[in-house]
Every structure is written in C-alpha cells, then in structure tokens.
matplotlib code that plots the C-alpha trace (Angstrom):
import matplotlib.pyplot as plt

x = [37.6, 34.2, 35.2, 38.4, 36.4, 34.1, 37.0, 38.6, 35.4, 34.9, 38.5, 38.0, 34.6, 36.1, 39.0, 36.7, 34.5, 37.5, 38.8, 35.4, 35.2, 38.7, 37.8, 34.5, 33.6, 31.8, 30.7, 28.0, 25.3, 26.0, 22.8, 22.4, 18.9, 17.0, 18.0, 18.9, 15.9, 16.0, 14.8, 12.0, 10.9, 10.9, 9.0, 6.1, 5.6, 6.4, 2.9, 2.8, 0.5, 0.5, -3.1, -3.1, -1.8, -2.0, 1.7, 2.4, -1.0, -0.2, -1.1, -4.5, -8.1, -11.6, -15.1, -18.2, -19.7, -16.6, -16.5, -20.1, -19.4, -16.3, -18.2, -20.9, -18.3, -15.8, -17.3, -21.1, -20.6, -19.4, -20.7, -24.2, -26.1, -25.4, -23.0, -26.0, -24.4, -24.0, -23.0, -19.7, -20.0, -22.4, -23.2, -20.3, -22.3, -24.3, -23.6, -22.1, -22.4, -23.1, -19.8, -21.2, -23.8, -23.9, -25.1, -22.1, -22.3, -18.9, -18.5, -15.7, -17.7, -18.5, -15.3, -12.3, -10.6, -8.7, -10.0, -6.8, -7.3, -10.0, -7.7, -4.9, -7.0, -8.8, -5.6, -3.9, -6.7, -9.5, -11.1, -10.6, -10.1, -7.6, -5.9, -3.7, -5.2, -7.0, -5.1, -4.9, -7.7, -10.0, -9.2, -9.8, -13.1, -14.2, -13.2, -15.2, -18.3, -18.2, -17.6, -20.5, -22.7, -21.7, -22.6, -19.0, -18.6, -21.0, -22.3, -20.1, -17.0, -13.6, -11.3, -7.5, -4.5, -5.0, -8.7, -8.5, -5.8, -7.8, -11.1, -12.2, -13.8, -16.8, -15.1, -11.7, -12.0, -13.6, -10.4, -8.4, -4.6, -2.9, -0.6, 0.5, 4.3, 5.1, 3.6, 6.5, 9.2, 11.9, 13.7, 17.4, 19.3, 22.9, 25.0, 22.0, 22.3]
y = [-27.7, -26.1, -24.3, -23.1, -21.5, -19.9, -18.6, -17.2, -15.5, -14.0, -12.5, -11.1, -9.5, -8.0, -6.6, -5.0, -3.6, -2.2, -0.5, 1.1, 2.3, 3.7, 5.7, 7.0, 10.2, 9.0, 12.6, 12.3, 9.6, 6.9, 7.2, 8.5, 9.8, 12.8, 16.4, 19.0, 20.9, 24.6, 27.5, 28.0, 24.4, 24.9, 28.2, 26.5, 24.3, 26.9, 28.2, 28.6, 31.3, 32.7, 32.4, 35.0, 37.9, 36.7, 36.9, 34.8, 35.5, 35.9, 38.7, 38.4, 39.2, 37.8, 39.0, 37.3, 37.1, 35.4, 33.0, 32.1, 31.2, 29.2, 27.4, 26.4, 25.0, 23.3, 22.8, 22.1, 18.4, 17.9, 21.0, 21.2, 24.1, 27.4, 25.6, 24.3, 20.8, 18.1, 14.5, 14.8, 17.7, 19.8, 23.4, 26.0, 28.7, 29.2, 28.4, 31.7, 31.9, 28.1, 27.5, 28.9, 26.2, 22.4, 22.2, 23.5, 24.0, 23.7, 26.1, 28.5, 31.4, 29.8, 28.2, 29.8, 32.3, 34.0, 34.6, 33.5, 29.9, 29.4, 30.7, 28.5, 25.3, 25.9, 26.6, 23.5, 20.9, 21.9, 20.7, 17.4, 15.5, 18.1, 19.9, 22.9, 23.5, 26.7, 29.9, 32.6, 34.8, 31.7, 31.0, 34.6, 34.5, 31.3, 32.7, 35.9, 33.9, 31.6, 34.5, 36.3, 33.3, 33.6, 37.2, 38.4, 40.4, 42.3, 41.0, 43.4, 42.6, 42.0, 40.0, 40.2, 39.7, 43.0, 42.7, 39.0, 39.7, 42.6, 40.6, 40.0, 36.6, 36.0, 33.2, 34.8, 35.1, 31.7, 29.8, 29.3, 29.7, 26.5, 27.5, 24.1, 24.1, 21.7, 24.0, 26.4, 23.8, 25.0, 22.4, 22.2, 22.4, 22.3, 21.4, 19.6, 17.5]
z = [70.2, 70.5, 73.8, 72.2, 69.3, 71.9, 73.9, 70.8, 69.7, 73.2, 73.2, 69.7, 70.7, 73.9, 71.9, 69.4, 72.2, 73.9, 70.7, 70.1, 73.7, 73.6, 70.5, 71.8, 73.6, 76.8, 77.7, 75.0, 74.8, 72.4, 70.4, 66.9, 66.8, 68.1, 68.2, 70.8, 72.2, 71.3, 73.4, 70.9, 71.5, 75.2, 75.0, 73.2, 76.3, 79.0, 79.3, 83.0, 84.4, 87.9, 88.8, 91.6, 89.5, 85.8, 85.2, 82.1, 80.5, 76.8, 74.4, 72.8, 73.5, 73.0, 73.2, 74.7, 71.2, 69.8, 72.7, 72.2, 68.5, 69.4, 72.2, 69.8, 67.4, 69.7, 73.2, 72.9, 72.4, 76.0, 77.8, 76.2, 74.5, 76.2, 78.7, 80.6, 80.9, 78.4, 77.7, 79.7, 82.1, 84.1, 83.8, 83.5, 85.3, 88.4, 92.0, 93.0, 96.8, 97.1, 98.7, 101.9, 101.9, 102.1, 98.5, 96.6, 92.9, 91.2, 88.3, 87.3, 88.6, 91.9, 92.9, 91.2, 93.5, 90.6, 87.0, 85.2, 86.3, 83.7, 80.9, 82.1, 82.3, 79.0, 77.1, 78.5, 78.5, 76.1, 73.9, 75.6, 72.3, 71.0, 73.9, 73.2, 69.8, 70.7, 70.0, 72.6, 71.2, 71.1, 74.8, 75.8, 73.9, 75.7, 79.0, 78.3, 77.3, 80.4, 82.8, 81.0, 81.7, 85.3, 85.5, 86.0, 82.8, 80.6, 77.3, 75.3, 77.3, 75.7, 77.9, 77.7, 80.1, 81.9, 82.5, 83.5, 86.0, 87.5, 87.8, 91.4, 91.6, 94.0, 95.9, 96.2, 100.0, 100.4, 100.9, 104.1, 104.1, 104.9, 107.7, 108.9, 109.6, 106.8, 104.1, 104.7, 104.0, 101.6, 99.4, 100.1, 96.9, 98.1, 101.1, 102.6, 105.8]

ax = plt.figure().add_subplot(projection="3d")
ax.plot(x, y, z, "-o")
ax.set_aspect("equal")
plt.show()
C-alpha cells in the first residue's frame, strides 16, 4: 500500500513538472531576481586605460598641491609622511636610474615605463581600504604629487590626460621587448582547427 501511494505521488509530481515545463519559456533563465545590466552600469566598470598612449584617461585634472593635501588625508596611514614609506609600504619616490644596478629601488618614478600606469593603478586600487572611491580629479592630484616627489613634474604642475600621456618616464627604454614566438600568438575565434 505504501509503495502504491509513493508511485501515485511520483506520477502526480512528474505530471505537474511536465505541465510547468510545457508552459515555460526555456530561452530565459527560470529565476525571478536580479535585473538586466545597462550600458551605464557597464561604463562605470569599463575604466581600462592604455598605458602606452593614455587612451581612456578620463577628463579631469589635479595639481601637486591638491595631491599633497589628498595624500595627507587618505594615503599617509600606509605610505607614511611625505610618501617616505609607512606602516604598509616603502617610499613612493627615489630610485631613478637604479634599474641599471643590482640595487633596484621600486617606485613609480623608477620603474614605470609610462606615466598613465600610476593613474590607472591608483584609480583601481587605492586607497586599499576603499578602492575606487577617489574621483578623477583626486587621482590626477595624487599622481601629480607623486611624480613631483620623483622630480618628474614641477611643484606648480597640473596633471591631466594630455600631460600625463605626453610624459616621458625615465625607465621607458629600460624594458626588453619579449619577442619569443609564442608572444605573437593570436586567439582563434571561429572555424578553429
């Protein structure tokens, strides 16, 4: 008797599931939460910058003085007073020319081959406890301040997309092009064999 009730319940459940599936549109997911992603939503995350030419740098500008004030407010806890090194990280300046020696000093001024790299990294990752909370003007100001500390811009400099893209970094020619054959590989996207 018990197995007869179980069999009957199974048949009823399968019949109900079949009716639901027959009435549903399988081209859409069967979930009832979330919302479509709009182009505006995607644009907020599409912050890619071409480091070699600055393509994608946003509108805005920032001065060395503005950057120094922002640094004192939002960066000093990890990077130390005057960016000399702090509780979390070493100095953000110095070391220019050290990549030609065995005692390399890693700073934005000594190692970055292109100036937009600092903007891109700062906008994406800083401050560490609240990434992507700085507006474009704040990031430009911080970049101006750090490049001033590295002797790459003057104390009265104002940095923007145009000036950042045009800046020639001291270590730009310090990198070797990777010409191994596998670096030229192109991903096959259709009719691949």
